[in-house]
N, CA, C and O atoms as a Tripos MOL2 file, in Angstrom:
@<TRIPOS>MOLECULE
protein
  288   287    72     0     0
PROTEIN
NO_CHARGES

@<TRIPOS>ATOM
      1 N          51.1590  106.7210    3.5230 N.3       1 MET1
      2 CA         50.6720  105.3670    3.4690 C.3       1 MET1
      3 C          51.8600  104.4290    3.6960 C.2       1 MET1
      4 O          52.8850  104.5300    3.0220 O.2       1 MET1
      5 N          51.7100  103.5530    4.6210 N.am      2 ALA2
      6 CA         52.7900  102.6360    4.9850 C.3       2 ALA2
      7 C          52.9410  101.5300    3.9510 C.2       2 ALA2
      8 O          51.9760  101.1130    3.3120 O.2       2 ALA2
      9 N          54.1570  101.0750    3.8070 N.am      3 VAL3
     10 CA         54.4580   99.9490    2.9280 C.3       3 VAL3
     11 C          54.6250   98.7270    3.8030 C.2       3 VAL3
     12 O          55.2900   98.7810    4.8380 O.2       3 VAL3
     13 N          54.0230   97.6260    3.3910 N.am      4 SER4
     14 CA         54.1010   96.4110    4.1970 C.3       4 SER4
     15 C          55.4630   95.7430    4.0440 C.2       4 SER4
     16 O          56.3120   96.1940    3.2750 O.2       4 SER4
     17 N          55.6530   94.6650    4.7860 N.am      5 ASP5
     18 CA         56.9150   93.9280    4.7340 C.3       5 ASP5
     19 C          57.1870   93.3550    3.3510 C.2       5 ASP5
     20 O          58.3470   93.1760    2.9820 O.2       5 ASP5
     21 N          56.1550   93.0670    2.5840 N.am      6 HIS6
     22 CA         56.3550   92.5040    1.2500 C.3       6 HIS6
     23 C          56.4870   93.5870    0.1800 C.2       6 HIS6
     24 O          56.4760   93.2770   -1.0110 O.2       6 HIS6
     25 N          56.6130   94.8500    0.5860 N.am      7 GLY7
     26 CA         56.9170   95.9340   -0.3360 C.3       7 GLY7
     27 C          55.7250   96.5580   -1.0350 C.2       7 GLY7
     28 O          55.9100   97.3870   -1.9260 O.2       7 GLY7
     29 N          54.5210   96.1900   -0.6660 N.am      8 ARG8
     30 CA         53.3300   96.7470   -1.2950 C.3       8 ARG8
     31 C          52.5540   97.5900   -0.3070 C.2       8 ARG8
     32 O          52.5720   97.3440    0.8990 O.2       8 ARG8
     33 N          51.8690   98.5930   -0.8440 N.am      9 ARG9
     34 CA         50.9650   99.3800   -0.0220 C.3       9 ARG9
     35 C          49.6890   98.5690    0.1890 C.2       9 ARG9
     36 O          49.2320   97.9020   -0.7390 O.2       9 ARG9
     37 N          49.1100   98.6100    1.3730 N.am     10 PRO10
     38 CA         47.8970   97.8160    1.6290 C.3      10 PRO10
     39 C          46.7120   98.3440    0.8190 C.2      10 PRO10
     40 O          46.6480   99.5340    0.5090 O.2      10 PRO10
     41 N          45.7730   97.4530    0.4760 N.am     11 PRO11
     42 CA         44.5910   97.9010   -0.2560 C.3      11 PRO11
     43 C          43.7380   98.8410    0.5890 C.2      11 PRO11
     44 O          43.7570   98.7860    1.8190 O.2      11 PRO11
     45 N          42.9900   99.7070   -0.0960 N.am     12 LEU12
     46 CA         42.1610  100.7120    0.5620 C.3      12 LEU12
     47 C          40.6950  100.3290    0.4600 C.2      12 LEU12
     48 O          40.2730   99.7270   -0.5280 O.2      12 LEU12
     49 N          39.9130  100.6790    1.4830 N.am     13 ASP13
     50 CA         38.4760  100.4640    1.3900 C.3      13 ASP13
     51 C          37.8690  101.6110    0.5730 C.2      13 ASP13
     52 O          38.5840  102.5120    0.1360 O.2      13 ASP13
     53 N          36.5620  101.5710    0.3730 N.am     14 VAL14
     54 CA         35.8960  102.5510   -0.4910 C.3      14 VAL14
     55 C          36.1300  103.9830    0.0010 C.2      14 VAL14
     56 O          36.4480  104.8690   -0.7920 O.2      14 VAL14
     57 N          35.9740  104.2040    1.2960 N.am     15 GLU15
     58 CA         36.1390  105.5520    1.8330 C.3      15 GLU15
     59 C          37.5740  106.0500    1.6920 C.2      15 GLU15
     60 O          37.8020  107.2080    1.3430 O.2      15 GLU15
     61 N          38.5430  105.1730    1.9650 N.am     16 GLN16
     62 CA         39.9480  105.5590    1.8320 C.3      16 GLN16
     63 C          40.3040  105.8430    0.3730 C.2      16 GLN16
     64 O          41.0040  106.8100    0.0740 O.2      16 GLN16
     65 N          39.8170  104.9940   -0.5300 N.am     17 ALA17
     66 CA         40.0940  105.1890   -1.9550 C.3      17 ALA17
     67 C          39.4550  106.4900   -2.4470 C.2      17 ALA17
     68 O          40.0550  107.2200   -3.2360 O.2      17 ALA17
     69 N          38.2500  106.7730   -1.9850 N.am     18 ALA18
     70 CA         37.5800  108.0190   -2.3670 C.3      18 ALA18
     71 C          38.3840  109.2260   -1.8940 C.2      18 ALA18
     72 O          38.5500  110.1960   -2.6350 O.2      18 ALA18
     73 N          38.8780  109.1660   -0.6730 N.am     19 ALA19
     74 CA         39.7020  110.2630   -0.1540 C.3      19 ALA19
     75 C          40.9890  110.3910   -0.9710 C.2      19 ALA19
     76 O          41.4340  111.5060   -1.2450 O.2      19 ALA19
     77 N          41.5840  109.2800   -1.3560 N.am     20 TYR20
     78 CA         42.8160  109.2700   -2.1440 C.3      20 TYR20
     79 C          42.6150  109.9930   -3.4770 C.2      20 TYR20
     80 O          43.4860  110.7350   -3.9300 O.2      20 TYR20
     81 N          41.4390  109.7620   -4.1060 N.am     21 LEU21
     82 CA         41.1490  110.3910   -5.4020 C.3      21 LEU21
     83 C          40.3970  111.7190   -5.2660 C.2      21 LEU21
     84 O          40.1210  112.3790   -6.2680 O.2      21 LEU21
     85 N          40.0680  112.1080   -4.0440 N.am     22 SER22
     86 CA         39.2960  113.3390   -3.7850 C.3      22 SER22
     87 C          37.9300  113.2960   -4.4600 C.2      22 SER22
     88 O          37.4930  114.2680   -5.0760 O.2      22 SER22
     89 N          37.2670  112.1560   -4.3320 N.am     23 VAL23
     90 CA         35.9040  111.9980   -4.8330 C.3      23 VAL23
     91 C          35.0550  111.4140   -3.7060 C.2      23 VAL23
     92 O          35.5760  111.1080   -2.6340 O.2      23 VAL23
     93 N          33.7720  111.2590   -3.9400 N.am     24 THR24
     94 CA         32.8880  110.6860   -2.9310 C.3      24 THR24
     95 C          32.9280  109.1540   -2.9970 C.2      24 THR24
     96 O          33.2780  108.5880   -4.0330 O.2      24 THR24
     97 N          32.5730  108.4900   -1.9060 N.am     25 PRO25
     98 CA         32.4600  107.0300   -1.9530 C.3      25 PRO25
     99 C          31.4560  106.5670   -3.0230 C.2      25 PRO25
    100 O          31.6520  105.5290   -3.6540 O.2      25 PRO25
    101 N          30.3940  107.3380   -3.2170 N.am     26 ARG26
    102 CA         29.4190  106.9970   -4.2630 C.3      26 ARG26
    103 C          30.0730  106.9930   -5.6410 C.2      26 ARG26
    104 O          29.7970  106.1110   -6.4530 O.2      26 ARG26
    105 N          30.9360  107.9710   -5.9110 N.am     27 LYS27
    106 CA         31.6600  108.0290   -7.1860 C.3      27 LYS27
    107 C          32.5710  106.8130   -7.3390 C.2      27 LYS27
    108 O          32.6870  106.2640   -8.4350 O.2      27 LYS27
    109 N          33.2190  106.3870   -6.2530 N.am     28 MET28
    110 CA         34.0780  105.1950   -6.3060 C.3      28 MET28
    111 C          33.2600  103.9720   -6.6930 C.2      28 MET28
    112 O          33.6870  103.1720   -7.5260 O.2      28 MET28
    113 N          32.0950  103.8270   -6.0960 N.am     29 ARG29
    114 CA         31.2400  102.6800   -6.4280 C.3      29 ARG29
    115 C          30.7770  102.7430   -7.8750 C.2      29 ARG29
    116 O          30.6830  101.7160   -8.5460 O.2      29 ARG29
    117 N          30.4880  103.9430   -8.3540 N.am     30 ARG30
    118 CA         30.0690  104.1140   -9.7470 C.3      30 ARG30
    119 C          31.2110  103.7600  -10.7060 C.2      30 ARG30
    120 O          30.9840  103.1010  -11.7210 O.2      30 ARG30
    121 N          32.4260  104.1900  -10.3910 N.am     31 LEU31
    122 CA         33.5760  103.8380  -11.2270 C.3      31 LEU31
    123 C          33.7510  102.3260  -11.3050 C.2      31 LEU31
    124 O          34.0960  101.7820  -12.3540 O.2      31 LEU31
    125 N          33.5110  101.6650  -10.1940 N.am     32 ARG32
    126 CA         33.6260  100.2060  -10.1690 C.3      32 ARG32
    127 C          32.5250   99.5630  -11.0100 C.2      32 ARG32
    128 O          32.7920   98.6520  -11.7920 O.2      32 ARG32
    129 N          31.2940  100.0350  -10.8500 N.am     33 GLU33
    130 CA         30.1740   99.4870  -11.6190 C.3      33 GLU33
    131 C          30.3870   99.6670  -13.1130 C.2      33 GLU33
    132 O          30.0020   98.8070  -13.9040 O.2      33 GLU33
    133 N          30.9960  100.7800  -13.5050 N.am     34 GLN34
    134 CA         31.2760  101.0640  -14.9140 C.3      34 GLN34
    135 C          32.5430  100.3660  -15.3950 C.2      34 GLN34
    136 O          32.9220  100.4740  -16.5620 O.2      34 GLN34
    137 N          33.1870   99.6560  -14.4900 N.am     35 ARG35
    138 CA         34.4360   98.9330  -14.7760 C.3      35 ARG35
    139 C          35.5210   99.8580  -15.3200 C.2      35 ARG35
    140 O          36.2890   99.4790  -16.2050 O.2      35 ARG35
    141 N          35.5730  101.0790  -14.7770 N.am     36 ARG36
    142 CA         36.6030  102.0320  -15.1680 C.3      36 ARG36
    143 C          37.8050  101.9590  -14.2440 C.2      36 ARG36
    144 O          38.8480  102.5510  -14.5220 O.2      36 ARG36
    145 N          37.6540  101.2240  -13.1340 N.am     37 ILE37
    146 CA         38.7350  101.0980  -12.1670 C.3      37 ILE37
    147 C          38.7210   99.6730  -11.6280 C.2      37 ILE37
    148 O          37.6560   99.1060  -11.3870 O.2      37 ILE37
    149 N          39.8910   99.1040  -11.4420 N.am     38 ARG38
    150 CA         39.9830   97.7210  -10.9560 C.3      38 ARG38
    151 C          39.7570   97.6680   -9.4550 C.2      38 ARG38
    152 O          40.0990   98.5950   -8.7210 O.2      38 ARG38
    153 N          39.1690   96.5560   -9.0170 N.am     39 THR39
    154 CA         38.8770   96.3700   -7.5970 C.3      39 THR39
    155 C          39.2920   94.9730   -7.1410 C.2      39 THR39
    156 O          39.5570   94.0790   -7.9440 O.2      39 THR39
    157 N          39.3340   94.8300   -5.8430 N.am     40 ILE40
    158 CA         39.6420   93.5520   -5.2030 C.3      40 ILE40
    159 C          38.4470   93.2180   -4.3160 C.2      40 ILE40
    160 O          38.0280   94.0390   -3.4990 O.2      40 ILE40
    161 N          37.9020   92.0220   -4.4730 N.am     41 LYS41
    162 CA         36.8040   91.5760   -3.6130 C.3      41 LYS41
    163 C          37.3710   90.5940   -2.5910 C.2      41 LYS41
    164 O          37.9810   89.5860   -2.9480 O.2      41 LYS41
    165 N          37.1600   90.9070   -1.3240 N.am     42 ILE42
    166 CA         37.5450   90.0090   -0.2370 C.3      42 ILE42
    167 C          36.2500   89.6920    0.4910 C.2      42 ILE42
    168 O          35.7840   90.4670    1.3270 O.2      42 ILE42
    169 N          35.6760   88.5440    0.1620 N.am     43 GLY43
    170 CA         34.3520   88.2320    0.6820 C.3      43 GLY43
    171 C          33.3660   89.2410    0.1250 C.2      43 GLY43
    172 O          33.2290   89.3770   -1.0910 O.2      43 GLY43
    173 N          32.6790   89.9480    1.0110 N.am     44 ARG44
    174 CA         31.7430   90.9870    0.5850 C.3      44 ARG44
    175 C          32.3900   92.3610    0.5760 C.2      44 ARG44
    176 O          31.7730   93.3400    0.1570 O.2      44 ARG44
    177 N          33.6250   92.4340    1.0340 N.am     45 ASP45
    178 CA         34.3180   93.7240    1.1280 C.3      45 ASP45
    179 C          34.9810   94.0900   -0.1910 C.2      45 ASP45
    180 O          35.5170   93.2330   -0.8930 O.2      45 ASP45
    181 N          34.9350   95.3480   -0.5080 N.am     46 LEU46
    182 CA         35.5210   95.8950   -1.7180 C.3      46 LEU46
    183 C          36.7850   96.6550   -1.3450 C.2      46 LEU46
    184 O          36.7730   97.4690   -0.4210 O.2      46 LEU46
    185 N          37.8730   96.3950   -2.0580 N.am     47 ARG47
    186 CA         39.1490   97.0720   -1.8000 C.3      47 ARG47
    187 C          39.7340   97.5750   -3.1170 C.2      47 ARG47
    188 O          39.4120   97.0740   -4.1950 O.2      47 ARG47
    189 N          40.5970   98.5740   -2.9980 N.am     48 PHE48
    190 CA         41.2600   99.1790   -4.1540 C.3      48 PHE48
    191 C          42.7600   99.1770   -3.9150 C.2      48 PHE48
    192 O          43.2290   99.5880   -2.8540 O.2      48 PHE48
    193 N          43.5070   98.7130   -4.9030 N.am     49 ASP49
    194 CA         44.9630   98.7190   -4.8300 C.3      49 ASP49
    195 C          45.4380  100.1440   -5.1370 C.2      49 ASP49
    196 O          45.0600  100.6980   -6.1690 O.2      49 ASP49
    197 N          46.2480  100.7430   -4.2780 N.am     50 PRO50
    198 CA         46.7430  102.1080   -4.5390 C.3      50 PRO50
    199 C          47.4570  102.2360   -5.8910 C.2      50 PRO50
    200 O          47.3830  103.2870   -6.5270 O.2      50 PRO50
    201 N          48.1380  101.1910   -6.3280 N.am     51 ASP51
    202 CA         48.7940  101.2400   -7.6370 C.3      51 ASP51
    203 C          47.7640  101.3580   -8.7650 C.2      51 ASP51
    204 O          48.0060  102.0500   -9.7530 O.2      51 ASP51
    205 N          46.6150  100.6860   -8.6200 N.am     52 ASP52
    206 CA         45.5440  100.8030   -9.6110 C.3      52 ASP52
    207 C          44.9500  102.2030   -9.6060 C.2      52 ASP52
    208 O          44.5800  102.7290  -10.6560 O.2      52 ASP52
    209 N          44.8580  102.8070   -8.4290 N.am     53 LEU53
    210 CA         44.3540  104.1800   -8.3410 C.3      53 LEU53
    211 C          45.3170  105.1460   -9.0210 C.2      53 LEU53
    212 O          44.8890  106.0770   -9.7030 O.2      53 LEU53
    213 N          46.6100  104.9280   -8.8370 N.am     54 ASP54
    214 CA         47.6120  105.7650   -9.5130 C.3      54 ASP54
    215 C          47.5020  105.6100  -11.0290 C.2      54 ASP54
    216 O          47.5950  106.5900  -11.7670 O.2      54 ASP54
    217 N          47.3060  104.3820  -11.4840 N.am     55 GLU55
    218 CA         47.1540  104.1180  -12.9210 C.3      55 GLU55
    219 C          45.9080  104.8140  -13.4710 C.2      55 GLU55
    220 O          45.9380  105.3910  -14.5580 O.2      55 GLU55
    221 N          44.8170  104.7540  -12.7110 N.am     56 TYR56
    222 CA         43.5910  105.4290  -13.1250 C.3      56 TYR56
    223 C          43.8180  106.9370  -13.2500 C.2      56 TYR56
    224 O          43.3490  107.5580  -14.2040 O.2      56 TYR56
    225 N          44.5260  107.5190  -12.3010 N.am     57 LEU57
    226 CA         44.8200  108.9500  -12.3610 C.3      57 LEU57
    227 C          45.6270  109.3010  -13.6090 C.2      57 LEU57
    228 O          45.3720  110.3230  -14.2450 O.2      57 LEU57
    229 N          46.5810  108.4740  -13.9540 N.am     58 GLU58
    230 CA         47.3870  108.7110  -15.1610 C.3      58 GLU58
    231 C          46.5240  108.6430  -16.4140 C.2      58 GLU58
    232 O          46.7220  109.4210  -17.3470 O.2      58 GLU58
    233 N          45.5710  107.7200  -16.4410 N.am     59 GLN59
    234 CA         44.6750  107.6030  -17.5960 C.3      59 GLN59
    235 C          43.7790  108.8290  -17.7290 C.2      59 GLN59
    236 O          43.3640  109.1800  -18.8340 O.2      59 GLN59
    237 N          43.4810  109.4760  -16.6150 N.am     60 CYS60
    238 CA         42.6110  110.6570  -16.6110 C.3      60 CYS60
    239 C          43.3650  111.9380  -16.9460 C.2      60 CYS60
    240 O          42.7480  112.9710  -17.2100 O.2      60 CYS60
    241 N          44.6700  111.8790  -16.9360 N.am     61 ARG61
    242 CA         45.4930  113.0750  -17.1490 C.3      61 ARG61
    243 C          45.2960  113.6120  -18.5660 C.2      61 ARG61
    244 O          45.3360  112.8630  -19.5420 O.2      61 ARG61
    245 N          45.0860  114.9160  -18.6560 N.am     62 GLU62
    246 CA         44.9880  115.5880  -19.9450 C.3      62 GLU62
    247 C          46.3100  116.2770  -20.2390 C.2      62 GLU62
    248 O          46.9840  116.7410  -19.3190 O.2      62 GLU62
    249 N          46.6870  116.3480  -21.5080 N.am     63 PRO63
    250 CA         47.9630  116.9810  -21.8370 C.3      63 PRO63
    251 C          47.9160  118.4890  -21.6050 C.2      63 PRO63
    252 O          46.8750  119.1250  -21.7720 O.2      63 PRO63
    253 N          49.0530  119.0430  -21.2220 N.am     64 ALA64
    254 CA         49.1940  120.4910  -21.0790 C.3      64 ALA64
    255 C          49.3430  121.0900  -22.4780 C.2      64 ALA64
    256 O          49.5850  120.3670  -23.4440 O.2      64 ALA64
    257 N          49.2000  122.3920  -22.5790 N.am     65 ALA65
    258 CA         49.2510  123.0650  -23.8810 C.3      65 ALA65
    259 C          50.5360  122.7400  -24.6380 C.2      65 ALA65
    260 O          50.5040  122.5520  -25.8540 O.2      65 ALA65
    261 N          51.6650  122.6730  -23.9320 N.am     66 GLU66
    262 CA         52.9290  122.4030  -24.6240 C.3      66 GLU66
    263 C          53.0370  120.9470  -25.0890 C.2      66 GLU66
    264 O          53.9090  120.6180  -25.8930 O.2      66 GLU66
    265 N          52.1500  120.0680  -24.5850 N.am     67 ASP67
    266 CA         52.1530  118.6700  -25.0040 C.3      67 ASP67
    267 C          51.3380  118.4390  -26.2740 C.2      67 ASP67
    268 O          51.4530  117.3860  -26.9010 O.2      67 ASP67
    269 N          50.5150  119.4170  -26.6550 N.am     68 TRP68
    270 CA         49.6770  119.2730  -27.8410 C.3      68 TRP68
    271 C          50.5320  119.3720  -29.0870 C.2      68 TRP68
    272 O          51.4870  120.1460  -29.1430 O.2      68 TRP68
    273 N          50.1860  118.5980  -30.0590 N.am     69 LYS69
    274 CA         50.8900  118.6710  -31.3500 C.3      69 LYS69
    275 C          49.9280  119.3480  -32.3370 C.2      69 LYS69
    276 O          48.8910  118.7960  -32.7050 O.2      69 LYS69
    277 N          50.3020  120.5410  -32.7430 N.am     70 TRP70
    278 CA         49.4650  121.2960  -33.6660 C.3      70 TRP70
    279 C          49.7890  120.8970  -35.0890 C.2      70 TRP70
    280 O          50.9530  120.8050  -35.4780 O.2      70 TRP70
    281 N          48.7550  120.6650  -35.8490 N.am     71 GLU71
    282 CA         48.9640  120.2930  -37.2590 C.3      71 GLU71
    283 C          48.7760  121.5340  -38.1270 C.2      71 GLU71
    284 O          47.8660  122.3310  -37.9010 O.2      71 GLU71
    285 N          49.6450  121.6840  -39.1170 N.am     72 SER72
    286 CA         49.5650  122.8450  -40.0150 C.3      72 SER72
    287 C          48.7710  122.5270  -41.2340 C.2      72 SER72
    288 O          48.5990  123.3840  -42.1000 O.2      72 SER72
@<TRIPOS>BOND
     1     1     2 1
     2     2     3 1
     3     3     4 2
     4     3     5 am
     5     5     6 1
     6     6     7 1
     7     7     8 2
     8     7     9 am
     9     9    10 1
    10    10    11 1
    11    11    12 2
    12    11    13 am
    13    13    14 1
    14    14    15 1
    15    15    16 2
    16    15    17 am
    17    17    18 1
    18    18    19 1
    19    19    20 2
    20    19    21 am
    21    21    22 1
    22    22    23 1
    23    23    24 2
    24    23    25 am
    25    25    26 1
    26    26    27 1
    27    27    28 2
    28    27    29 am
    29    29    30 1
    30    30    31 1
    31    31    32 2
    32    31    33 am
    33    33    34 1
    34    34    35 1
    35    35    36 2
    36    35    37 am
    37    37    38 1
    38    38    39 1
    39    39    40 2
    40    39    41 am
    41    41    42 1
    42    42    43 1
    43    43    44 2
    44    43    45 am
    45    45    46 1
    46    46    47 1
    47    47    48 2
    48    47    49 am
    49    49    50 1
    50    50    51 1
    51    51    52 2
    52    51    53 am
    53    53    54 1
    54    54    55 1
    55    55    56 2
    56    55    57 am
    57    57    58 1
    58    58    59 1
    59    59    60 2
    60    59    61 am
    61    61    62 1
    62    62    63 1
    63    63    64 2
    64    63    65 am
    65    65    66 1
    66    66    67 1
    67    67    68 2
    68    67    69 am
    69    69    70 1
    70    70    71 1
    71    71    72 2
    72    71    73 am
    73    73    74 1
    74    74    75 1
    75    75    76 2
    76    75    77 am
    77    77    78 1
    78    78    79 1
    79    79    80 2
    80    79    81 am
    81    81    82 1
    82    82    83 1
    83    83    84 2
    84    83    85 am
    85    85    86 1
    86    86    87 1
    87    87    88 2
    88    87    89 am
    89    89    90 1
    90    90    91 1
    91    91    92 2
    92    91    93 am
    93    93    94 1
    94    94    95 1
    95    95    96 2
    96    95    97 am
    97    97    98 1
    98    98    99 1
    99    99   100 2
   100    99   101 am
   101   101   102 1
   102   102   103 1
   103   103   104 2
   104   103   105 am
   105   105   106 1
   106   106   107 1
   107   107   108 2
   108   107   109 am
   109   109   110 1
   110   110   111 1
   111   111   112 2
   112   111   113 am
   113   113   114 1
   114   114   115 1
   115   115   116 2
   116   115   117 am
   117   117   118 1
   118   118   119 1
   119   119   120 2
   120   119   121 am
   121   121   122 1
   122   122   123 1
   123   123   124 2
   124   123   125 am
   125   125   126 1
   126   126   127 1
   127   127   128 2
   128   127   129 am
   129   129   130 1
   130   130   131 1
   131   131   132 2
   132   131   133 am
   133   133   134 1
   134   134   135 1
   135   135   136 2
   136   135   137 am
   137   137   138 1
   138   138   139 1
   139   139   140 2
   140   139   141 am
   141   141   142 1
   142   142   143 1
   143   143   144 2
   144   143   145 am
   145   145   146 1
   146   146   147 1
   147   147   148 2
   148   147   149 am
   149   149   150 1
   150   150   151 1
   151   151   152 2
   152   151   153 am
   153   153   154 1
   154   154   155 1
   155   155   156 2
   156   155   157 am
   157   157   158 1
   158   158   159 1
   159   159   160 2
   160   159   161 am
   161   161   162 1
   162   162   163 1
   163   163   164 2
   164   163   165 am
   165   165   166 1
   166   166   167 1
   167   167   168 2
   168   167   169 am
   169   169   170 1
   170   170   171 1
   171   171   172 2
   172   171   173 am
   173   173   174 1
   174   174   175 1
   175   175   176 2
   176   175   177 am
   177   177   178 1
   178   178   179 1
   179   179   180 2
   180   179   181 am
   181   181   182 1
   182   182   183 1
   183   183   184 2
   184   183   185 am
   185   185   186 1
   186   186   187 1
   187   187   188 2
   188   187   189 am
   189   189   190 1
   190   190   191 1
   191   191   192 2
   192   191   193 am
   193   193   194 1
   194   194   195 1
   195   195   196 2
   196   195   197 am
   197   197   198 1
   198   198   199 1
   199   199   200 2
   200   199   201 am
   201   201   202 1
   202   202   203 1
   203   203   204 2
   204   203   205 am
   205   205   206 1
   206   206   207 1
   207   207   208 2
   208   207   209 am
   209   209   210 1
   210   210   211 1
   211   211   212 2
   212   211   213 am
   213   213   214 1
   214   214   215 1
   215   215   216 2
   216   215   217 am
   217   217   218 1
   218   218   219 1
   219   219   220 2
   220   219   221 am
   221   221   222 1
   222   222   223 1
   223   223   224 2
   224   223   225 am
   225   225   226 1
   226   226   227 1
   227   227   228 2
   228   227   229 am
   229   229   230 1
   230   230   231 1
   231   231   232 2
   232   231   233 am
   233   233   234 1
   234   234   235 1
   235   235   236 2
   236   235   237 am
   237   237   238 1
   238   238   239 1
   239   239   240 2
   240   239   241 am
   241   241   242 1
   242   242   243 1
   243   243   244 2
   244   243   245 am
   245   245   246 1
   246   246   247 1
   247   247   248 2
   248   247   249 am
   249   249   250 1
   250   250   251 1
   251   251   252 2
   252   251   253 am
   253   253   254 1
   254   254   255 1
   255   255   256 2
   256   255   257 am
   257   257   258 1
   258   258   259 1
   259   259   260 2
   260   259   261 am
   261   261   262 1
   262   262   263 1
   263   263   264 2
   264   263   265 am
   265   265   266 1
   266   266   267 1
   267   267   268 2
   268   267   269 am
   269   269   270 1
   270   270   271 1
   271   271   272 2
   272   271   273 am
   273   273   274 1
   274   274   275 1
   275   275   276 2
   276   275   277 am
   277   277   278 1
   278   278   279 1
   279   279   280 2
   280   279   281 am
   281   281   282 1
   282   282   283 1
   283   283   284 2
   284   283   285 am
   285   285   286 1
   286   286   287 1
   287   287   288 2
@<TRIPOS>SUBSTRUCTURE
     1 MET1         2 RESIDUE 1 A MET
     2 ALA2         6 RESIDUE 1 A ALA
     3 VAL3        10 RESIDUE 1 A VAL
     4 SER4        14 RESIDUE 1 A SER
     5 ASP5        18 RESIDUE 1 A ASP
     6 HIS6        22 RESIDUE 1 A HIS
     7 GLY7        26 RESIDUE 1 A GLY
     8 ARG8        30 RESIDUE 1 A ARG
     9 ARG9        34 RESIDUE 1 A ARG
    10 PRO10       38 RESIDUE 1 A PRO
    11 PRO11       42 RESIDUE 1 A PRO
    12 LEU12       46 RESIDUE 1 A LEU
    13 ASP13       50 RESIDUE 1 A ASP
    14 VAL14       54 RESIDUE 1 A VAL
    15 GLU15       58 RESIDUE 1 A GLU
    16 GLN16       62 RESIDUE 1 A GLN
    17 ALA17       66 RESIDUE 1 A ALA
    18 ALA18       70 RESIDUE 1 A ALA
    19 ALA19       74 RESIDUE 1 A ALA
    20 TYR20       78 RESIDUE 1 A TYR
    21 LEU21       82 RESIDUE 1 A LEU
    22 SER22       86 RESIDUE 1 A SER
    23 VAL23       90 RESIDUE 1 A VAL
    24 THR24       94 RESIDUE 1 A THR
    25 PRO25       98 RESIDUE 1 A PRO
    26 ARG26      102 RESIDUE 1 A ARG
    27 LYS27      106 RESIDUE 1 A LYS
    28 MET28      110 RESIDUE 1 A MET
    29 ARG29      114 RESIDUE 1 A ARG
    30 ARG30      118 RESIDUE 1 A ARG
    31 LEU31      122 RESIDUE 1 A LEU
    32 ARG32      126 RESIDUE 1 A ARG
    33 GLU33      130 RESIDUE 1 A GLU
    34 GLN34      134 RESIDUE 1 A GLN
    35 ARG35      138 RESIDUE 1 A ARG
    36 ARG36      142 RESIDUE 1 A ARG
    37 ILE37      146 RESIDUE 1 A ILE
    38 ARG38      150 RESIDUE 1 A ARG
    39 THR39      154 RESIDUE 1 A THR
    40 ILE40      158 RESIDUE 1 A ILE
    41 LYS41      162 RESIDUE 1 A LYS
    42 ILE42      166 RESIDUE 1 A ILE
    43 GLY43      170 RESIDUE 1 A GLY
    44 ARG44      174 RESIDUE 1 A ARG
    45 ASP45      178 RESIDUE 1 A ASP
    46 LEU46      182 RESIDUE 1 A LEU
    47 ARG47      186 RESIDUE 1 A ARG
    48 PHE48      190 RESIDUE 1 A PHE
    49 ASP49      194 RESIDUE 1 A ASP
    50 PRO50      198 RESIDUE 1 A PRO
    51 ASP51      202 RESIDUE 1 A ASP
    52 ASP52      206 RESIDUE 1 A ASP
    53 LEU53      210 RESIDUE 1 A LEU
    54 ASP54      214 RESIDUE 1 A ASP
    55 GLU55      218 RESIDUE 1 A GLU
    56 TYR56      222 RESIDUE 1 A TYR
    57 LEU57      226 RESIDUE 1 A LEU
    58 GLU58      230 RESIDUE 1 A GLU
    59 GLN59      234 RESIDUE 1 A GLN
    60 CYS60      238 RESIDUE 1 A CYS
    61 ARG61      242 RESIDUE 1 A ARG
    62 GLU62      246 RESIDUE 1 A GLU
    63 PRO63      250 RESIDUE 1 A PRO
    64 ALA64      254 RESIDUE 1 A ALA
    65 ALA65      258 RESIDUE 1 A ALA
    66 GLU66      262 RESIDUE 1 A GLU
    67 ASP67      266 RESIDUE 1 A ASP
    68 TRP68      270 RESIDUE 1 A TRP
    69 LYS69      274 RESIDUE 1 A LYS
    70 TRP70      278 RESIDUE 1 A TRP
    71 GLU71      282 RESIDUE 1 A GLU
    72 SER72      286 RESIDUE 1 A SER
Protein backbone atom coordinates (compact mmCIF):
# COMPACT_ATOMS: atom_id res chain seq x y z
CA MET A 1 0.00 0.00 0.00
CA ALA A 2 1.49 3.30 -1.07
CA VAL A 3 1.99 6.19 1.30
CA SER A 4 0.87 9.58 0.07
CA ASP A 5 2.93 12.76 0.08
CA HIS A 6 1.45 13.74 3.45
CA GLY A 7 2.69 10.49 5.03
CA ARG A 8 -0.64 8.67 5.34
CA ARG A 9 -1.94 5.59 3.62
CA PRO A 10 -5.02 6.37 1.50
CA PRO A 11 -8.43 5.27 2.79
CA LEU A 12 -9.82 1.97 1.51
CA ASP A 13 -13.25 1.26 0.07
CA VAL A 14 -15.41 -1.57 1.43
CA GLU A 15 -13.97 -4.23 -0.88
CA GLN A 16 -10.36 -3.20 -0.23
CA ALA A 17 -10.93 -3.07 3.53
CA ALA A 18 -12.59 -6.49 3.45
CA ALA A 19 -9.60 -7.92 1.58
CA TYR A 20 -7.24 -6.26 4.10
CA LEU A 21 -9.03 -8.01 6.99
CA SER A 22 -9.70 -11.23 5.02
CA VAL A 23 -13.46 -10.94 5.50
CA THR A 24 -16.38 -10.36 3.14
CA PRO A 25 -17.65 -6.90 2.18
CA ARG A 26 -20.90 -7.85 3.94
CA LYS A 27 -18.96 -8.44 7.18
CA MET A 28 -17.32 -5.00 6.79
CA ARG A 29 -20.72 -3.36 6.48
CA ARG A 30 -21.96 -5.29 9.52
CA LEU A 31 -18.95 -4.17 11.58
CA ARG A 32 -19.75 -0.60 10.63
CA GLU A 33 -23.44 -0.94 11.48
CA GLN A 34 -22.48 -2.39 14.88
CA ARG A 35 -20.06 0.53 15.33
CA ARG A 36 -17.21 -1.89 16.02
CA ILE A 37 -14.97 -0.21 13.45
CA ARG A 38 -14.54 3.45 12.55
CA THR A 39 -15.43 4.68 9.08
CA ILE A 40 -15.11 7.76 6.92
CA LYS A 41 -18.10 9.00 4.91
CA ILE A 42 -17.30 10.94 1.74
CA GLY A 43 -20.67 11.84 0.33
CA ARG A 44 -22.39 8.48 -0.08
CA ASP A 45 -19.10 6.59 -0.24
CA LEU A 46 -17.81 4.64 2.72
CA ARG A 47 -14.06 4.48 3.40
CA PHE A 48 -11.85 2.87 6.03
CA ASP A 49 -8.57 4.27 7.34
CA PRO A 50 -5.90 1.51 7.29
CA ASP A 51 -4.69 2.69 10.71
CA ASP A 52 -8.20 2.09 12.11
CA LEU A 53 -8.19 -1.38 10.58
CA ASP A 54 -4.84 -2.10 12.25
CA GLU A 55 -6.28 -0.88 15.57
CA TYR A 56 -9.32 -3.12 15.13
CA LEU A 57 -7.05 -6.11 14.51
CA GLU A 58 -5.13 -5.38 17.71
CA GLN A 59 -8.40 -5.22 19.67
CA CYS A 60 -9.34 -8.64 18.28
CA ARG A 61 -6.03 -10.22 19.25
CA GLU A 62 -6.25 -12.97 21.86
CA PRO A 63 -3.34 -13.63 24.20
CA ALA A 64 -1.08 -16.61 23.59
CA ALA A 65 -0.75 -19.26 26.30
CA GLU A 66 2.43 -17.68 27.68
CA ASP A 67 0.60 -14.33 28.00
CA TRP A 68 -2.03 -15.78 30.36
CA LYS A 69 -1.60 -15.11 34.04
CA TRP A 70 -2.59 -18.18 36.01
CA GLU A 71 -3.91 -17.60 39.49
CA SER A 72 -3.07 -20.08 42.25
